N, C-alpha and C positions, 0 to 999 in steps of 0.2 A: 336071715344072715346071722351066723353065730357071733356072740358077744366076744369082743377082744379083751383079753386080760393083760394087765400090766405086771410084768415079772419083776419081783422085788427080792433083793438079797439084804437080809438084816445081819449085821455083824455085831455080836455082843461079847462082853467080857465074862459074863456068867449066865447060867441057865435062868436065874431070876430076872436078869436084865432083858434077856430075849423074851421071856414070858410077858414082861410088862409091855413091851412094844407090840407083841402079838395080840394082847388083849385090846390095845387101842384099835388095831385093825379089825378085830372081831366086833367092835361096837359101831363100826361104820355101817351106814344104811345100805350100801351097795357091796357087792362081792366081786369087784372088778380086778382084784389083786391076786396074783399067784405068787405065794411067798415061800422063799427058802431062807433057812437060818444057818448060821455058822458061828461056833464059838471062836473066840480070839485065838486059842491055841491051834485050831485047825487052819485058820487064815495065816498063821505064822509060817506055814509051809509054802506060802505064796503061790508056787506053781500049781497047786491043786485047783485054783479057780481060773487058770488061763484057758481061754477059748470059750468060756461060758458066757452066753448072751443075756445080760440083765438090762431091764429098762431103767432101773434106779437102784442105788445102793444106799442103805441107811446104816450109819456106823456110830456105835457108842464110843465116846471119847475115852472113857476110863477102861483101858485095856492093859491088864497087868503083865501079860506074857510078851507083848510087843508094843511098840509105839504105833498108835493108829495112824499118825501122820505118815510114818514110813510106809505103812501098808497102802495108804491112799496114793502116795507117790508111785509105789510099785504098780498099782492098777493103771495109772495114767501112762506109765512107761511101756506097758504091754499093749497100749492102744485102746484102753477102755474109755469110751467117750460119753457114756450115759451120765446123767446127773448124779451127784453124790450129796446126800444130806447128812449132817453131823448133829448128834444129840449131845449137848454139853450140860454140865451141872449148873453153870451160871455164865452170865455174859462176861467175856474177857476179850478186850480189843487186841491184845498181843497174840492170844491164841487164835483169834479170828484171822488176823493177818497171815500167820504161819499156815493156817488151814487153807486159806484162799490160794496161797502160793503152792500148796500141795495138790490143789485141784478141787477143793470143796466148793459147791455151788450155793448152799444155804445152811442156816443154823437153826436149831430148835432147842429151847431150854427145857430140860427134862420135866420140871414141875408144871410147865405151861402147855405141854403137848396134849391135845385133845383130838378126837377123831376128825372133826371138821377142819381144824387147823392143819393136821398132818395130810389130809386128803388134798386140800388146796395147795399146800407147799409142794407136794409131789407133782400135781398137775402143772403148777406155775413153773417149777424147775424144768419139767419135760418140755413145756412149750417154749421157754426161754432157750433151752438147748437146741430145739429144732430151728428156732428163728436165727440163733447165732450160727448154726451149721449152714443154713441157707444163705446168710449174709457172708459167711466165710467162702462158701462155694461161689457166690456172685463176685466177691472180691478176687478170688483166685482166677475166675474166668476173665475178669477185667484185666488182671495182670498178664495173663496168658495172651490175651488179644493184643495188649500193648506191646508185649515182648516180641510177638511175631510180626508186628507192624513194620513195614519198610520205611516209615517216617517217624520222627521224634514225637514222643508224648510226654507232657509235663503237667502235673497236678499239684497245685499249691493250696495252702490254707488261706484264710482271709487276711492274714498278716503278710503273705507272700513267701512263707517258708515252704520248702519242697516236701510234699507228702509222698510223691512217687514220680519217677521218670524212667523210661525204658533205655535199653543199651544204645539205641540210635541217638537219643538225646544226649547221653553221656559222651558219645563219640563227637557230637557237634561241639560240646563244651570242652573237649579235650581232657576228660577226666576218666578215671577207671570205674568209679561208682558214685552214686549220689551222696555217700557218706563224706566225700571230699568237700562238699559244699554245705555240710550240716551247719545250721545256724545262720546261713546267709539267705537273703531274700533274692527273688528273681531279678530285682531291679539292677543288681550289680552285674548282670550278664547281658544287658541291652543298652544301646545308646539312649541318651536322654529323650530323643525324639520318639524312639520306639516305646520307651517306658510310658510316655504320655498317651500314646495311641492305645496301648494295652489297657491302661487304667480307664481311659474314656470308653472304650468298647465294652469292657467287662462290667462296669458299674451302670451303664446307661441302657444296655440291651436287656430285653426281657428273658426270663428263664426259658430254655428250650430253643432259643434262636442262636444261630452261629454267624459270626462275622468273619471275613477273610480280608487280610491286608498284608502288605510287605513290611519287613523291618530288618534291623541289623542286630545280629547276635555276636557277643564278644566272648571268645573262647578263653580258657584259663591261661593259655600261652600268648594271649594278645592278638590272635588271628581272628579277624572279623569275617563273619559269614552273612551273606544275604539269605533271608529266610522268608517263606510264605507262611504266615500264621493263620490258623483257622481254629476258632474256639470261642469261648464265652464264659459267663459266670456260672459257678456251681451254687444253685439255689436249694435251700432246705425245703422240707414239706410245708413249713409254716411261712415260707416266702422270704427267709433271711439269706442275705449274701454270705456265703461260707467258703469262698475261694475261687480259684480260676482253674479251668481245665482246657487244654488246647493241644493242637498238633502243629509240628514245625517241619517244613520241607526245605531242604537245602537247595536254594536256587542260585548259588554263587556262580556255577559254571554257566548257567543260562544268562545271568547278568553280564558275565565276562564276555560271552559271545555277542550279546546285544551291544556291549561297548565296542567290541572289535568291529561289528557291522556298522555302528555309528561312525567310528573313526574311519573305516574304509569308505563310507559314504562321503565324509568330509574331505578325505584325500582325493576321491574321485571328482568332487565338485571343485576342489582347489586346482586339481590337475586340468580340469576343463578351463578354469579361469587362466591358468598358466599357458595353456595351449592358445587361447585367444590372445594373450599377451605376446606370445611368440609370433603369431601371425602378424600382429600389429608391428612388432619390431622388424620382422622380415620385410614387411611392406614399406616401412618408413625408414628405420635406422640403417638397415643394410642397403636399401636402394640408393640413398644419397651418396655414401662413400663409394659404392660400386660405380655410380655414374661419374663421380669425380675422377676415379682411377682410370676409367675407360677414356674419359675426355683427354686427360694428360697423355695417355698412351697414343691417342690419335694425333695429338700435337707433335709428339716425338716422330711419328711417321711422316708428317707433313714437312718437318723442319730438316729435311735431308739436304737441301741446297744451300743453307746459310747458317753459320755459327752453330753447327750441329753439336759440337762437343759441349759447349757451355750451357746452352739452353736445354739440350736434351738431358744433360745430367741433372739440371734443376727439376725438369718435368718428371724424370724417373724417380728422383728423391721423394717428390710429393706423392707420386703414385705408390711407391713402396710404403711410405708412412701411412697412407690411407689404407693400404692392404693389411698392414699390421694391426690397425685399429679394428678392421673387420674381423680379423682372425681372433683378436682378444674378445670381441663381442660374441662370436660364435662359441669360443671356448667356455665363456661364462654361462651362455645359454645351455650348453650341453651339461655343465656341472650342475646347474639348477635343476634341469630335467632329471638327471640321474638321482640327485638327492631327494627330489620330491616323489619320484616313483619308487624309491627304495632300492634302485639298482646300485647306488653308491652308498655302501655301508661303512661306517667308521671302523677301521681295524684297530681296536683298542689295545694299548700296551702301556707299560710304565716307561717313561723316558725323562731325560734331563732337559728341561725347557731352555736352559741356557744355550744349548747348541743351535737350535733353529733360530733363536732370537739374535744371536751373534751373527749367524749366517745372513739373515735378512737385513740387519742393520749394516753389515759390511758391504752388502750388495748395493745399498743405497748411498753409501758414503760419497761416491763420486758425484752423483746427481745433486746431493745436498751441498757439497763443497762448491760446485759451479754456481749455485744460487746464494751462497753465503750463509748457509744454514748449518747449525751445529747439532749433531745427534749425540745425546747423553745416554749412556747405558748404566742403569742401576739394577744389576742382575747378580744374585748370589751365585757362588760357585756350583752349588747343588740345589736345583729347583725342580723337584720331582713332580710330575703330573701324570694322570692317567687319561690317555686319549689317543687319537690318531695323529702321529707326528706330521704326516703329509698335509692333512686338513688344517691342523693347528698352524703349521707354517704358512699355509695359504691365507689364513685369517690375518696373521701377523704381517705378511707381505702387503696385503690390501690396506690395513690400517696405517702402517708406517709409510707406504708410498703416498697415501692420501695426505698424511701430515706434511710430508715434504712438498707435495703438490700445492698445498694451500698456504705455504709459508714463503717468506721473502728474505731479503738480505738482512742479517742480524737476528733473525728468529732462531728459536731453539726447539728441538723435538726431544722429549724425554721418554724413554721406555723403562718401565719399572715393574718389578715383581715383588709382591709381599704375601705373607701367609698368616692368616688369623684363623677363623673358623672355616674359611674358604681360601682358595688361591685366587688372588686378584692380579691381573696383568693390565697395566694401564699404558696407553700411548697418548701423551699430552703434548700439545704444541702451542706456540704463541702467535699463530698465524691469523688469518682474516676472520675465522669463526664462521658460524652458520646462522643464517637468518631465522628468526623465531618461527615464521610461517612454514619453513621447510623442515624444522626439527621433528614435527609430529609424523611426517611421512617418509623420513629418510631411510627407514627399514622396509618400506613397502615396495613390492615389485610393480604394483599398478601405477605408482607415482613416478613422474619424470624428475629424477633427482640429480642427474649429471650436470655439473657446472665446470667451467673452464678454470684451470689453475692459474697461479700468479705469473707463470711464464708461458701461458697459452696451452698448457697440457689439457688434453681431453680425456674423457672416460666414458664408460658404458652406462653408469647409473645402476648397475646390477651387483656391484661388489659388496656393498653393505648389507642388502637383503640376503645375499648368499652367506655372508659371514654370520649373520644372525641365525640362519637355519643350521649352519655347521655347529654353532655353540649349543643350540637347543638339542641337536643330536647327541651332544656330550653331556646332557643334563646340566648345562651351564647357561649363562646369560651374556648378552652384549648390551651395554647401556652407554648413553652419551650425555655429556653436558657441554654446552657451548655458549659463548657470548660474542656477538659480532664485534670484531675489532680486537678481541682479547684472546682468541684462540679456542681450541676444542680439546676435550678429553674423552677418549673412548676406553671403557673398562670391560675386560673379559673376566668372568668369574667361573671357576670350576670347583666342583666338590673335592674335598680332600679324601683320598683313599690311600690305604697302606698296602703295599705288595705282600703277598703270601709266599713265603719261601719254605720248601720242604727239604729237610736235612735227613738223608737216609744213611745211617751210620750205626754199626753194631756196638762200637765203643761208646759207652754211656758218657764218660768224662769228656771225650773229644766232641761228641755230638752236642752236649750242653754248652761247651765252650764256644762252638760255632754259633749256636743260638744266641748266646750273650753278645757276640760281636754284631750279629744282624739286628738285634733289638736296638742297638745304639743308633742305627740309621733309620729307625722307625719302620722296620719290617716286621710283620707278624710271622711267627715261625710255627710249623708243625713238624713233629719228629716221628721217625719210623726207624725200627731196628732191622728191618728186612725189606726186600723188594715186594714180597707178598703183602706185608702190612701196608706198604706205601700204595700199592694198587688199590687195596680196600679203602684207604683214606681218600684217594683221589676220586672214588665213586661219588663222594659228597662234597669234597673240597678240591677245587682246581687251583694249583699253585701257579705263580708267575715265573718261578724259577725252581729248579731241582738241583741240590748239591748232594752228591753221593760218593761213597767209597768205591774206588775202581775195582777192588777185589770182590765187591758184591756183584758187579757187572760180570766179572769173569767166571763166577761160579757156575758149574754145569747145571745145578738145580734151579738157579734163579734166572728167569727170563724177563727181567725187569725192562731192559732197554727195548726188547722186542715188543713187549706188551704196550709200552708207552708209544713207540713209533708207529705201530700198526693201528692205533686207535685215533680216529680223526679229531676227537676232542682233546687229546693230549699231544698230538703230533708237533705242534708249533711251540711247545714249552721248551725253553732253553735248558740244557743240562750241563752242569759243571762237574767234571769227574776229578776226584782227589786221588792222586797217584802216590805210590810209596817210593818212587825213584824215577830214573829216566824212562825205563821200560818203553822204549820207542815203538817196539812191535805192538805192545798192548795198547798204546795210545792210538796208533794207526787203526787197530781193530775197532776200538771204541768210537773213533771219529767216524769210521764208515758206518758203525751201528747207529750213530745219531748223537754222540756227545758234541756239545757246542764249544766247550773249552776245557782246560785242565789247570790244576794247581797242585804243586808238589808238596807233599807232607814231609816234615812238619812245616807249618807256615804261621806267620804272625798276622795280627789284625790288619796291619798296614799292607800285607800281601793280598788278603782276601777281599777287603772292602772295595778297592778300586776295580777289581775284576767283577764283583757283584754289581757295582753301579753301571757297568757297561750294559747290563741286561734289565735292571729295574730302576735306573735313573739315580 
């Protein structure tokens, strides 16, 4: 096999310098080098060496016609990767630093250069270059594999700082690149429980073994992800812990589906219990009233021959009262069934709580007055809530009628609304109160909680459990405090939410004036200068009310009303059109198109706000 020669380029400043270096090569015991020489002035033409394949370059630092460092930078710029050795007159740390930056691999002091030293330096530099090239290729392969991986990859040093992460990992963390988290350790992106698990697994497992476990990742924007972590410690060849390397798979959707399945299972189990409860109620609670009603109707039929009018009227009154009780029980059973099975969905909207509260209280005034009970109303003129007006009214009706039911002559029932960090509606009475043993089960369907009122009123025992479910469907709560002989207090709490109103108006000054009016009544405002912009905004933000200029609607090129009314997601949003005059024909057209109301420009705050409150409370 022919001997392989190492091709060397020697760059010198003078013929004498070239000759000195060549003589060192001639004194070497082997002849494995194929040497070319070049004077500095020839190298200064730079392009003359492009494309020539050398295994090593030896450069004399003292080059009068050009800076040797500039030449070396040029070599590296054209893709020359072979080792470069520089011969210098004396050791100089500043020169060495600059030369390293220019691409020099090793240094030799001119007076100390001998054949053996030069031979070893060349071989060492070439071997180091090959090792570095192999390491670089391995690193690039690792990065390529990580980048093409469909799962997240994260490599940290032993202090926890990031050495590398792929684009999938960046996406999970909601960042553009790993530079965004430079200087931060991985601990900041996991929950405390997950941090402990990673530390435990990474420091206790042996090198080459991989553990797999679930954890929670915290994104830059605060969004938590459920992840499956597979990885372990990065151990050096001498057995030292040197960091962590792992893969991360986003299993958030899987977890959400598991939660949905679990909730569906719980609902099914609860529905089964409810079905059993219904069967029990039908078998017992409905059988009794039905038997009573039928018995009285039979008596009416038998009493045909004596005192028919008086006794029959009494019997019929009792039968009708019993029938009403059955009807109320059936109604509540149906409401519970629909709410539990999801067929009864709250129709959420903003409304003024004062209206249903006054309605319910007024409806009970006569019954309360007959029993000598006073109903006190402590309700602000504007008490905005977000919920289903019909269901909230049903809850208020149940609580207030219960309060009247369990109060007597001289007692007082107070209905109150207050706003802090939540909206609290309380119904408090000074009646007979609730026994301690019944207080723990008063919201349970399974418990028999119905009791007779102070005037003999009866109930189903299902009202309070139904009220609790309605409040939970509103992300709210229903709580109770009671003391036997001192009355009871039931509290409804609802989260505070602000309505979002979109103002579509091309006149900047007028648009901002309307926004200022709306913010005074605690409404959030988004602005749009055109119908097209409004439609784009509504793709991500759904307003509770739209206020827009009528001329915008009438324009041929703008199909705002049509777009809003044909989209099921926007169809129920009320629209108030601002008109420039009477324009009866235009009003009629817009009303047909879907406008809910109108306001004539120019208008004052006192004109706009009452109209807006009709739709957002």
